[in-house]
Rosetta silent file (secondary structure, phi, psi, omega in degrees, C-alpha in Angstrom):
SEQUENCE: MQGDFLIVLLLVVVGCAALLFGVIYMFCQFFARIGRGLVGIIAPGRSAGSDGQVRRCSRPQVCQNKRCRKIEYRAARFCSQCGTRLR
SCORE:     score description
SCORE:     0.000 S_00000001
   1 L     0.000  -56.515 -175.654 -100.508   59.152   93.515 S_00000001
   2 H   -69.654  -23.003  176.742 -100.025   62.547   91.931 S_00000001
   3 H   -64.411  -47.815 -176.968  -97.241   60.802   89.596 S_00000001
   4 H   -54.960  -50.852 -176.119  -99.962   58.331   88.342 S_00000001
   5 H   -59.583  -37.018  179.942 -102.325   61.206   87.584 S_00000001
   6 H   -65.544  -47.304 -171.858  -99.506   63.150   85.728 S_00000001
   7 H   -67.188  -46.243 -174.732  -98.564   60.114   83.634 S_00000001
   8 H   -66.393  -40.718  175.452 -102.209   59.435   82.697 S_00000001
   9 H   -62.991  -42.378  177.600 -102.832   63.157   81.893 S_00000001
  10 H   -65.883  -38.059  172.855  -99.670   63.239   79.717 S_00000001
  11 H   -61.245  -40.179  178.754 -100.764   60.097   77.866 S_00000001
  12 H   -63.248  -48.499  179.740 -104.255   61.671   77.136 S_00000001
  13 H   -61.351  -43.023  174.192 -102.689   64.818   75.920 S_00000001
  14 H   -69.613  -29.215  175.592 -100.210   63.082   73.623 S_00000001
  15 H   -67.380  -48.708 -175.761 -102.956   60.749   72.405 S_00000001
  16 H   -72.404  -29.297 -177.748 -105.355   63.632   71.477 S_00000001
  17 H   -74.434  -31.715  174.736 -102.595   65.590   69.882 S_00000001
  18 H   -66.438  -38.991 -175.576 -101.621   62.489   67.821 S_00000001
  19 H   -69.618  -44.047 -175.323 -105.271   61.979   66.850 S_00000001
  20 H   -60.322  -51.270 -178.833 -105.573   65.697   65.956 S_00000001
  21 H   -65.095  -38.425  175.579 -102.522   65.635   63.590 S_00000001
  22 H   -57.361  -41.691  175.773 -103.739   62.424   62.099 S_00000001
  23 H   -65.696  -42.116 -178.294 -107.057   63.899   61.156 S_00000001
  24 H   -60.078  -48.530  172.166 -105.438   66.965   59.879 S_00000001
  25 H   -54.295  -47.592 -178.627 -103.071   64.794   57.617 S_00000001
  26 H   -65.618  -37.996  177.519 -105.975   62.841   56.195 S_00000001
  27 H   -68.202  -32.233  174.133 -107.775   65.935   55.332 S_00000001
  28 H   -64.066  -46.760 -175.113 -104.714   67.469   53.651 S_00000001
  29 H   -67.247  -41.179  172.756 -104.162   64.330   51.695 S_00000001
  30 H   -63.046  -44.829  175.282 -107.842   64.253   50.552 S_00000001
  31 H   -61.515  -38.867 -178.363 -107.787   67.798   49.431 S_00000001
  32 H   -67.671  -40.889  170.974 -104.563   67.358   47.667 S_00000001
  33 H   -51.433  -50.148 -179.894 -105.948   64.341   45.794 S_00000001
  34 H   -66.264  -35.685  170.480 -108.905   66.245   44.741 S_00000001
  35 H   -61.249  -47.599  177.081 -106.685   69.137   43.644 S_00000001
  36 H   -62.498  -34.749 -179.396 -104.463   66.983   41.626 S_00000001
  37 H   -69.753  -45.353  177.749 -107.491   65.289   39.951 S_00000001
  38 H   -57.974  -44.659 -172.895 -108.958   68.920   39.010 S_00000001
  39 H   -69.831  -39.864  176.779 -105.589   69.977   37.711 S_00000001
  40 H   -64.729  -35.238  166.860 -105.333   66.819   35.609 S_00000001
  41 H   -60.565  -45.672 -168.961 -108.707   67.570   34.050 S_00000001
  42 H   -89.934  -30.184 -177.900 -108.074   71.190   33.301 S_00000001
  43 L   -67.490  158.435 -178.166 -104.356   71.197   32.450 S_00000001
  44 L   -65.599  157.298  179.568 -103.118   70.744   28.977 S_00000001
  45 L   -63.706  148.529  176.063 -102.042   67.257   27.932 S_00000001
  46 L   -88.711  150.283  178.807  -98.622   66.166   28.776 S_00000001
  47 L   -67.447  156.379 -173.355  -96.033   65.048   26.329 S_00000001
  48 L   -68.274  133.848 -178.818  -95.636   61.273   25.907 S_00000001
  49 L    90.945   -0.506 -175.560  -93.287   59.685   28.313 S_00000001
  50 L   -81.641   -0.152  179.939  -93.345   62.353   30.980 S_00000001
  51 L   -86.578    7.208  170.889  -94.889   60.060   33.512 S_00000001
  52 L    91.046    4.097 -176.891  -91.502   58.665   34.247 S_00000001
  53 L   -80.688  148.629 -179.908  -91.956   55.309   32.494 S_00000001
  54 L   -83.959  131.491  177.326  -88.917   53.942   30.520 S_00000001
  55 L   -88.722  147.003  174.580  -89.511   53.855   26.885 S_00000001
  56 E   -92.511  143.227  172.688  -88.248   51.083   24.695 S_00000001
  57 E   -95.773  166.480 -172.210  -86.487   52.088   21.597 S_00000001
  58 E   -60.360  -42.850  171.937  -87.115   50.706   18.161 S_00000001
  59 E  -134.093  150.133 -173.827  -83.900   48.638   18.066 S_00000001
  60 E   -69.688  145.882  176.358  -81.617   47.638   20.881 S_00000001
  61 E  -104.353  135.467 -177.339  -78.366   49.557   21.226 S_00000001
  62 E  -102.324  128.540  168.576  -75.050   47.702   21.923 S_00000001
  63 L   -57.205  137.639 -179.498  -72.243   49.297   23.997 S_00000001
  64 L   -69.041  -21.332 -173.451  -69.171   50.247   22.232 S_00000001
  65 L   -75.069  127.136 -172.387  -66.892   49.264   24.984 S_00000001
  66 L   -74.290  -20.586  171.453  -65.473   45.850   24.040 S_00000001
  67 L   -73.471  -30.483 -173.899  -65.374   44.690   27.643 S_00000001
  68 L   -93.344  -67.113 -170.802  -68.830   45.612   28.406 S_00000001
  69 L    44.338   36.023  178.237  -71.127   45.024   25.385 S_00000001
  70 L   -74.193  132.661 -179.408  -74.289   45.427   27.141 S_00000001
  71 E   -84.061  118.620 -177.702  -77.427   45.495   25.178 S_00000001
  72 E  -101.509  121.411  174.414  -79.682   48.578   25.954 S_00000001
  73 E   -91.038  -13.175 -178.342  -83.290   47.978   25.103 S_00000001
  74 E   -92.702  158.878 -178.702  -84.271   51.555   26.440 S_00000001
  75 L   -80.180  114.355  173.847  -83.870   54.835   24.635 S_00000001
  76 L  -144.484  146.414  177.534  -80.502   55.866   26.259 S_00000001
  77 L   -84.440  -36.744 -176.336  -77.495   58.039   25.779 S_00000001
  78 E  -124.892  155.556  177.399  -74.982   56.223   28.036 S_00000001
  79 L   -67.927  126.528  173.564  -74.501   52.424   28.949 S_00000001
  80 L   -69.901  -10.964 -176.133  -76.119   51.661   32.165 S_00000001
  81 L   -99.017  -56.065 -175.691  -73.325   49.213   33.185 S_00000001
  82 L  -110.534   -7.032 -179.234  -70.167   51.108   32.307 S_00000001
  83 L    80.497    7.861  174.908  -71.178   54.577   31.273 S_00000001
  84 L   -56.019  132.287  172.827  -69.821   54.568   27.788 S_00000001
  85 E   -65.027  130.715 -179.259  -71.583   57.072   25.404 S_00000001
  86 L   -88.344  159.336 -178.992  -73.892   55.083   23.043 S_00000001
  87 L   -94.655    0.000    0.000  -74.180   56.034   19.478 S_00000001
């Protein structure tokens, strides 16, 4: 009898704690998103390509390694397949 009551009480306490942490997490995400939006409006402009997107270069580069010869269409310093330095 007492064991059933303790199990129910434990489930209620854990459930309320989970709900509380979930609500706090949602509020923090909401305010963080608002803060990022305000900073994006106020902050000076970013340089082109700083968003992490891969830029294409004007002409493809071919790896100098005779065994690899991979064509790189992105602006790169090293071959993505063998690691040889590109010109």
